[in-house]
C-alpha positions as CSV (number, residue, x, y, z in Angstrom):
1,M,9.7,26.4,-111.3
2,A,8.3,27.7,-108.3
3,S,4.8,28.4,-110.2
4,D,4.4,25.1,-112.0
5,R,4.6,22.9,-108.7
6,P,1.0,22.2,-107.7
7,K,-1.5,23.8,-105.1
8,P,-1.2,21.7,-101.7
9,M,-4.5,20.5,-101.3
10,P,-7.0,22.2,-98.7
11,W,-7.2,20.6,-95.8
12,W,-10.4,19.6,-95.6
13,Q,-10.5,17.5,-98.6
14,A,-8.1,15.2,-97.4
15,V,-11.1,14.1,-94.3
16,T,-13.0,11.7,-95.4
17,A,-16.8,11.4,-94.7
18,R,-16.1,8.9,-91.7
19,Q,-14.2,10.7,-90.2
20,W,-16.5,13.6,-90.3
21,L,-19.0,11.6,-88.4
22,V,-16.4,10.7,-86.0
23,F,-15.6,14.8,-85.4
24,S,-19.3,15.9,-85.6
25,I,-19.7,13.2,-82.9
26,T,-17.1,14.0,-80.6
27,S,-17.2,17.9,-81.4
28,A,-20.7,18.0,-80.9
29,A,-19.9,16.6,-77.4
30,W,-17.6,18.7,-76.1
31,L,-19.7,21.8,-77.7
32,F,-22.9,20.6,-75.6
33,D,-20.2,19.6,-72.4
34,I,-20.0,24.1,-72.8
35,L,-23.7,24.7,-73.4
36,E,-24.1,23.1,-69.7
37,Q,-21.3,24.8,-68.1
38,R,-22.3,27.7,-70.1
39,I,-26.3,27.5,-68.4
40,F,-24.7,27.3,-65.1
41,S,-22.8,30.8,-65.4
42,L,-25.4,32.3,-67.1
43,V,-27.7,30.9,-63.9
44,R,-26.3,30.6,-61.2
45,I,-26.8,33.9,-59.5
46,P,-30.6,33.6,-60.3
47,A,-31.2,30.0,-59.3
48,L,-28.9,30.9,-55.9
49,S,-31.0,33.6,-55.4
50,A,-34.6,32.0,-55.6
51,L,-33.4,29.0,-53.6
52,M,-31.4,30.9,-50.9
53,G,-34.4,34.1,-50.7
54,L,-31.7,37.2,-50.9
55,P,-30.9,39.5,-53.6
56,G,-29.0,38.4,-56.4
57,G,-25.7,41.2,-55.1
58,D,-25.6,40.0,-51.8
59,L,-22.1,38.7,-50.7
60,Q,-24.2,35.0,-49.7
61,V,-24.9,34.8,-52.7
62,Q,-22.0,36.1,-54.7
63,G,-19.9,33.9,-52.1
64,T,-21.9,30.8,-52.6
65,A,-21.5,31.3,-56.1
66,K,-18.1,30.6,-56.4
67,V,-18.6,27.5,-53.8
68,A,-20.3,26.1,-56.4
69,T,-18.4,26.8,-59.2
70,A,-15.2,25.4,-57.3
71,L,-17.1,22.2,-56.6
72,M,-18.4,21.7,-60.0
73,L,-14.8,22.3,-61.2
74,M,-13.4,19.7,-58.5
75,G,-16.5,16.8,-60.0
76,C,-14.7,17.8,-63.8
77,G,-11.3,17.7,-62.2
78,V,-12.0,14.0,-60.3
79,G,-14.3,13.0,-63.6
80,G,-11.5,14.1,-65.9
81,L,-8.6,12.4,-64.3
82,A,-10.5,9.0,-64.0
83,G,-12.4,9.2,-67.7
84,G,-9.3,9.5,-69.3
85,A,-7.6,6.8,-68.0
86,L,-10.9,4.3,-68.3
87,G,-11.1,5.7,-71.2
88,D,-7.6,4.3,-73.0
89,R,-8.7,1.3,-71.0
90,Y,-11.6,0.7,-72.1
91,G,-12.1,2.0,-75.2
92,R,-12.2,6.6,-75.8
93,A,-15.8,5.8,-77.8
94,R,-17.7,3.9,-75.6
95,L,-16.7,6.2,-71.7
96,L,-17.2,9.7,-74.4
97,T,-20.6,8.1,-74.6
98,C,-21.6,7.7,-70.7
99,S,-20.6,11.2,-70.1
100,I,-22.1,12.8,-72.7
101,T,-25.4,10.6,-70.7
102,L,-24.8,11.5,-67.1
103,Y,-24.6,15.5,-68.2
104,A,-27.7,15.4,-69.7
105,I,-29.8,13.2,-66.9
106,C,-27.7,15.2,-64.1
107,N,-29.1,18.6,-66.2
108,A,-32.7,17.1,-65.8
109,L,-32.6,16.4,-62.3
110,T,-30.8,20.4,-61.8
111,A,-34.2,21.2,-63.0
112,M,-35.7,20.5,-60.1
113,A,-33.6,21.2,-57.0
114,Q,-35.2,22.9,-54.5
115,T,-32.7,24.0,-52.0
116,A,-29.4,25.5,-52.9
117,D,-27.9,22.4,-51.0
118,Q,-28.8,20.5,-54.1
119,L,-27.9,22.4,-56.8
120,V,-24.6,22.3,-55.3
121,A,-24.6,18.3,-55.2
122,L,-25.9,18.0,-58.6
123,L,-23.9,20.1,-60.0
124,F,-20.2,18.5,-58.3
125,V,-22.3,14.7,-60.0
126,S,-22.6,16.9,-63.1
127,G,-18.5,18.2,-63.2
128,L,-17.7,13.9,-63.4
129,S,-19.0,14.4,-67.2
130,F,-17.9,17.1,-67.8
131,G,-14.2,16.2,-67.1
132,A,-14.2,13.3,-69.0
133,V,-15.0,14.7,-72.7
134,F,-12.3,16.8,-73.5
135,G,-9.3,14.4,-72.9
136,L,-11.7,11.8,-75.1
137,A,-12.5,13.8,-77.8
138,V,-9.2,15.1,-78.2
139,A,-7.9,11.8,-78.8
140,I,-10.2,10.3,-80.6
141,I,-9.9,13.3,-82.8
142,T,-5.8,12.7,-83.3
143,E,-5.8,9.5,-83.7
144,T,-9.1,9.9,-86.1
145,A,-8.2,12.9,-88.5
146,P,-5.4,12.9,-91.2
147,P,-2.0,14.3,-90.7
148,A,-3.1,17.5,-93.0
149,A,-6.1,17.9,-91.3
150,R,-5.3,16.8,-87.4
151,L,-4.5,20.8,-86.2
152,A,-7.7,21.9,-87.9
153,M,-9.3,20.0,-86.5
154,L,-8.0,20.1,-83.0
155,A,-8.8,24.2,-83.2
156,L,-11.7,23.7,-84.9
157,L,-13.3,21.6,-81.3
158,Q,-12.6,24.5,-79.4
159,V,-14.1,26.5,-81.7
160,M,-16.8,24.4,-80.9
161,S,-16.9,25.3,-77.8
162,A,-17.4,29.0,-78.3
163,V,-20.0,27.8,-80.6
164,G,-21.7,26.0,-77.3
165,N,-21.6,29.4,-75.0
166,V,-23.1,31.4,-77.9
167,L,-25.7,29.3,-77.9
168,A,-26.3,28.9,-74.4
169,A,-26.4,32.9,-74.3
170,V,-29.1,33.2,-77.3
171,I,-30.8,30.2,-75.2
172,K,-31.4,32.4,-72.5
173,L,-31.9,35.5,-74.7
174,Q,-35.2,33.7,-76.1
175,V,-36.0,32.0,-72.1
176,D,-36.1,35.6,-71.3
177,A,-38.2,37.0,-73.3
178,L,-40.5,33.9,-73.0
179,A,-40.3,35.2,-68.9
180,V,-41.5,39.1,-70.0
181,A,-44.4,37.7,-72.1
182,G,-45.4,35.9,-68.6
183,I,-45.2,32.7,-70.2
184,I,-43.2,31.5,-68.1
185,D,-42.1,33.3,-64.7
186,M,-39.2,34.7,-64.1
187,T,-37.9,33.0,-61.3
188,N,-38.0,30.3,-62.9
189,V,-36.1,31.0,-65.6
190,W,-32.9,29.1,-64.8
191,R,-34.7,25.4,-64.3
192,V,-35.5,25.9,-67.7
193,M,-32.8,26.3,-68.7
194,F,-31.3,23.6,-67.1
195,L,-34.5,21.4,-68.6
196,I,-32.9,22.5,-71.7
197,G,-29.7,21.0,-70.7
198,A,-31.1,17.9,-70.9
199,T,-31.8,17.8,-74.7
200,P,-27.7,15.9,-75.4
201,I,-29.8,12.8,-74.3
202,V,-30.3,12.1,-78.3
203,L,-26.7,12.8,-79.1
204,A,-25.9,10.0,-76.4
205,V,-28.2,7.2,-78.6
206,I,-26.3,8.6,-81.6
207,S,-22.8,8.4,-80.3
208,A,-23.8,4.3,-79.0
209,L,-25.2,3.4,-82.2
210,K,-22.5,5.4,-84.8
211,L,-19.2,6.0,-82.9
212,R,-16.5,3.2,-82.9
213,E,-12.5,3.3,-80.9
214,T,-10.2,4.5,-83.2
215,E,-7.2,1.9,-85.2
216,T,-5.0,2.8,-83.0
217,W,-6.7,2.1,-79.9
218,L,-7.7,-2.1,-81.4
219,R,-4.3,-2.2,-82.6
220,L,-2.9,-1.4,-79.4
221,K,-5.7,-3.0,-77.8
222,Q,-5.5,-6.3,-80.5
223,K,-1.5,-6.5,-79.6
224,G,-1.7,-6.3,-75.5
225,E,-0.2,-3.2,-75.4
226,L,-3.3,-1.4,-73.4
227,P,-2.5,-0.2,-70.3
228,K,-3.5,-3.4,-67.9
229,S,-6.1,-1.0,-65.5
230,A,-6.7,2.7,-65.1
231,V,-4.3,2.8,-62.4
232,N,-1.4,1.4,-64.4
233,A,-2.4,3.8,-67.3
234,Y,-1.0,6.6,-64.0
235,V,1.8,4.4,-62.8
236,E,3.1,3.8,-66.3
237,L,2.8,7.5,-67.6
238,F,4.9,8.6,-64.4
239,R,7.2,5.8,-65.3
240,L,8.7,7.0,-68.5
241,P,11.1,10.2,-68.5
242,T,9.7,11.2,-71.6
243,D,5.9,11.4,-71.2
244,R,6.7,12.6,-67.2
245,R,8.0,15.5,-67.8
246,N,5.4,16.3,-70.8
247,L,3.3,16.1,-68.4
248,Y,4.7,18.4,-65.8
249,F,4.7,21.3,-68.8
250,G,1.7,20.3,-69.5
251,T,-0.2,20.5,-66.3
252,A,1.0,23.6,-65.8
253,I,0.3,24.9,-69.0
254,S,-3.3,23.7,-69.0
255,A,-3.9,25.1,-64.9
256,S,-2.8,29.0,-65.8
257,G,-5.2,29.5,-68.8
258,I,-7.5,27.1,-67.3
259,V,-7.6,28.9,-64.1
260,G,-7.8,32.2,-66.0
261,L,-10.4,31.8,-67.1
262,W,-12.1,29.8,-64.4
263,A,-11.2,31.5,-61.3
264,I,-10.8,35.5,-63.0
265,G,-13.1,35.7,-66.3
266,E,-15.4,33.5,-65.8
267,Y,-16.9,35.9,-62.7
268,A,-16.6,38.7,-64.9
269,V,-20.6,37.9,-65.5
270,D,-21.1,38.9,-61.6
271,L,-19.7,42.0,-62.3
272,Q,-21.6,43.1,-64.6
273,D,-24.3,42.4,-62.4
274,V,-23.2,45.1,-60.0
275,I,-22.2,47.4,-62.9
276,F,-25.3,47.3,-65.0
277,T,-27.7,47.0,-62.1
278,N,-26.2,50.7,-60.7
279,Y,-26.1,51.6,-64.2
280,Y,-30.4,51.0,-64.6
281,L,-31.3,51.8,-61.5
282,T,-30.3,55.7,-62.4
283,D,-33.4,56.2,-65.2
284,H,-34.8,53.1,-64.4
285,A,-37.4,50.9,-62.4
286,A,-36.4,48.0,-60.1
287,A,-38.1,45.4,-62.3
288,A,-37.6,47.0,-65.6
289,T,-33.4,47.2,-64.4
290,K,-33.7,43.2,-63.3
291,I,-34.7,43.0,-67.2
292,L,-32.6,45.3,-68.9
293,V,-29.3,44.0,-66.9
294,A,-30.0,40.2,-67.8
295,Q,-31.1,41.4,-71.9
296,T,-27.5,43.3,-71.9
297,K,-25.2,40.9,-69.9
298,N,-26.4,38.3,-72.8
299,W,-25.5,40.6,-75.3
300,A,-22.5,41.2,-73.5
301,Y,-21.8,37.3,-73.2
302,I,-22.0,37.1,-77.5
303,L,-19.6,39.5,-78.1
304,Q,-17.3,37.8,-76.4
305,M,-17.7,34.6,-77.2
306,I,-17.2,36.0,-80.5
307,G,-14.0,36.8,-80.2
308,G,-13.4,33.9,-77.9
309,G,-14.2,32.0,-80.9
310,L,-12.0,34.6,-83.2
311,G,-9.1,34.1,-80.5
312,M,-9.2,30.2,-81.0
313,A,-9.0,30.6,-84.6
314,S,-5.9,32.5,-84.8
315,F,-4.0,30.4,-82.0
316,G,-4.1,27.6,-84.7
317,W,-2.9,29.6,-87.3
318,A,-0.1,31.5,-85.0
319,A,0.6,27.9,-83.7
320,E,1.5,26.7,-86.8
321,R,3.2,29.8,-88.2
322,F,4.9,30.0,-85.0
323,G,5.4,27.4,-82.8
324,R,3.1,26.1,-79.8
325,R,5.2,27.8,-77.6
326,P,6.2,31.5,-78.5
327,T,2.1,31.2,-79.0
328,F,1.1,30.3,-75.4
329,I,3.6,32.9,-74.7
330,A,2.5,36.1,-76.4
331,T,-1.4,34.5,-75.8
332,F,-1.1,34.8,-71.6
333,L,0.9,38.2,-71.7
334,A,-1.9,39.6,-73.3
335,S,-4.0,37.5,-71.1
336,F,-2.7,40.0,-68.4
337,V,-2.9,42.9,-69.6
338,T,-6.9,42.7,-71.0
339,T,-7.9,40.6,-68.0
340,A,-6.5,43.2,-65.3
341,F,-7.4,46.3,-67.5
342,A,-11.0,44.8,-68.1
343,Y,-11.6,44.1,-64.5
344,W,-10.1,48.1,-63.9
345,R,-11.8,50.5,-65.7
346,M,-15.4,48.7,-66.5
347,Q,-17.3,50.8,-65.7
348,S,-20.8,50.6,-68.5
349,P,-22.3,48.4,-71.1
350,G,-20.4,49.8,-73.6
351,D,-17.3,48.8,-71.4
352,A,-18.2,45.4,-71.4
353,Y,-19.4,45.5,-75.9
354,W,-15.8,45.4,-76.4
355,M,-13.7,45.2,-73.0
356,M,-15.2,41.5,-73.0
357,P,-14.4,40.7,-76.5
358,L,-10.5,41.7,-75.9
359,M,-10.2,39.7,-73.2
360,Y,-11.3,36.8,-74.3
361,F,-9.4,36.6,-77.6
362,F,-6.7,35.7,-75.3
363,Q,-8.2,33.9,-72.8
364,L,-10.1,31.6,-75.4
365,G,-7.1,31.3,-77.1
366,A,-4.8,29.5,-75.0
367,L,-8.2,27.0,-74.7
368,A,-8.0,25.8,-78.2
369,G,-3.8,25.9,-78.0
370,F,-4.6,23.0,-75.0
371,S,-6.3,20.8,-77.4
372,I,-3.4,21.1,-80.2
373,Y,-0.4,20.7,-78.1
374,L,-1.2,18.5,-75.2
375,P,-1.8,15.3,-77.7
376,E,1.1,16.0,-78.9
377,L,3.3,15.5,-76.0
378,F,1.8,11.8,-75.0
379,S,2.0,8.5,-76.8
380,A,-1.4,7.1,-78.2
381,R,-1.1,4.4,-75.2
382,F,-1.4,6.5,-72.6
383,R,-3.1,9.9,-74.9
384,S,-6.3,9.9,-73.1
385,T,-4.4,9.8,-69.6
386,G,-2.2,12.2,-70.2
387,V,-4.8,14.8,-72.2
388,S,-6.2,14.1,-69.6
389,F,-4.8,14.5,-66.8
390,A,-2.6,17.9,-67.6
391,Y,-6.6,20.1,-68.5
392,N,-8.2,18.1,-65.1
393,L,-5.1,19.2,-62.7
394,G,-6.1,23.0,-64.4
395,R,-10.0,22.7,-63.4
396,F,-8.9,21.5,-59.5
397,A,-6.4,24.5,-59.4
398,A,-8.8,26.3,-60.9
399,A,-11.4,24.9,-58.2
400,G,-8.8,26.2,-55.3
401,G,-8.5,29.1,-57.4
402,S,-12.0,30.1,-57.3
403,F,-11.7,29.4,-53.7
404,F,-9.5,31.7,-53.1
405,S,-11.5,34.8,-55.2
406,A,-14.3,33.9,-52.8
407,L,-12.1,33.9,-49.4
408,M,-10.2,37.6,-50.9
409,T,-14.1,39.2,-52.4
410,T,-15.4,38.5,-49.3
411,R,-13.1,38.6,-46.5
412,V,-9.9,40.6,-47.9
413,F,-11.9,43.3,-49.7
414,A,-15.1,42.3,-48.3
415,G,-14.7,46.1,-46.2
416,L,-14.8,48.1,-49.2
417,E,-17.5,49.4,-51.5
418,S,-19.2,47.0,-54.0
419,P,-18.0,45.7,-57.1
420,L,-14.4,47.2,-55.6
421,P,-14.0,43.3,-54.2
422,L,-14.7,41.6,-57.1
423,R,-12.3,44.7,-59.3
424,Y,-9.7,43.6,-56.4
425,S,-9.7,39.8,-56.5
426,A,-9.7,39.5,-59.9
427,I,-6.6,41.9,-60.8
428,V,-4.0,39.9,-58.0
429,M,-5.7,36.5,-59.2
430,C,-4.0,37.8,-63.2
431,S,-0.6,36.6,-61.9
432,I,-1.3,33.2,-63.1
433,F,-1.0,34.2,-67.1
434,L,2.9,35.1,-66.3
435,F,3.2,31.7,-64.8
436,G,1.9,30.5,-67.7
437,A,4.0,32.8,-69.4
438,V,7.5,31.7,-67.8
439,T,6.6,27.6,-67.9
440,S,5.6,27.7,-71.9
441,Y,9.2,29.6,-72.3
442,F,10.1,26.5,-70.6
443,A,8.5,23.5,-72.6
444,P,8.7,21.4,-75.0
445,E,8.4,22.5,-78.8
446,T,5.9,20.0,-80.7
447,K,6.2,22.4,-83.9
448,G,6.6,19.4,-87.4
449,V,7.3,16.4,-84.1
450,P,5.5,13.6,-85.4
451,L,2.7,11.7,-83.0
452,R,4.3,8.8,-80.8
453,D,2.5,6.0,-81.5
């Protein structure tokens, strides 16, 4: 009888202590990777405003911020493309430790930047380390987690990115409070934030001591089946028809979500800066308005990340229940609607408090899908290379999207009253979500398909 069947064991009970240790280190690396990027997002306008000597709402500051974002994303792309292939050749754990070390050191140096050019250059170098982490972490977890727990642990990996985002906002709130109390100069808040971003150097030490290569990678090394070089990893990947086809689809889907997040959703905080400033100036002095705007943006950010975390958890459930392709299609279509609506109708802090969580529920939900779907597309020999290529080529696309968005903001719509240039450029960019939905329709389904080792 059906009632006599034993209940399936919860997925977490299948995970050993060693597997939890590996997951803890790799997910912490991804958490801090996202935290570092979010610190940049939260303080890029105040930092550039201070270094350039211009108001945060000045179009020159806004344009430079978008260029800085684009260059950081280009660094992520270069680092990811190189890091994934080097990881497949020389070891994922080794490269992950190096990446953590690099982004911790770069944040310490960024805190000491004296010009906008120095800040932008250091952000590009930081991007080199940011880009490598995702593909390496996903490959390590995919090959370490037991089959029954793999999807849940990969989805949980992306939930850690939401935790990193929220943690960055909470830290910003605390640093702002110190500035309000007069303990820190308000103009140096951004420096303190970047200095805090150097603390993952402790994680780098732990990773160097505790993280080991996966059994799958060691078995390939023993058999002499690893790529002969980083370049050879790409040559072999493109030579094999199945991997090549999957690479095309994985890259297109990743690009759609990453462009949507970094070239559209990312700039919602800049729109909020203008909207909230105008909102509070009607009843408050300029000094009080600046504090209220910073606090309101932080709370809006925390709420949007809570929405994003729920979206990532929901994507994992939906992908297992309905399949990867249908879930991606629905997520991209919902991202199109909610993102365009938020940019079109946001007028007050109250609007941001519900529009941002809804928008990020779907935008970050798609990112959870990348950690689940991409490693299922590639064989073990090139898993890190394939995942890194697909994910980081999306970052290059996002860099191009940021440049295009900056062009529309500062050139095409520059004659319109602020914040209309920010609104209209974002709404035009939302077409990328429709591309993602169409691509997902033709992509291969991997639900129930065993990993190719």
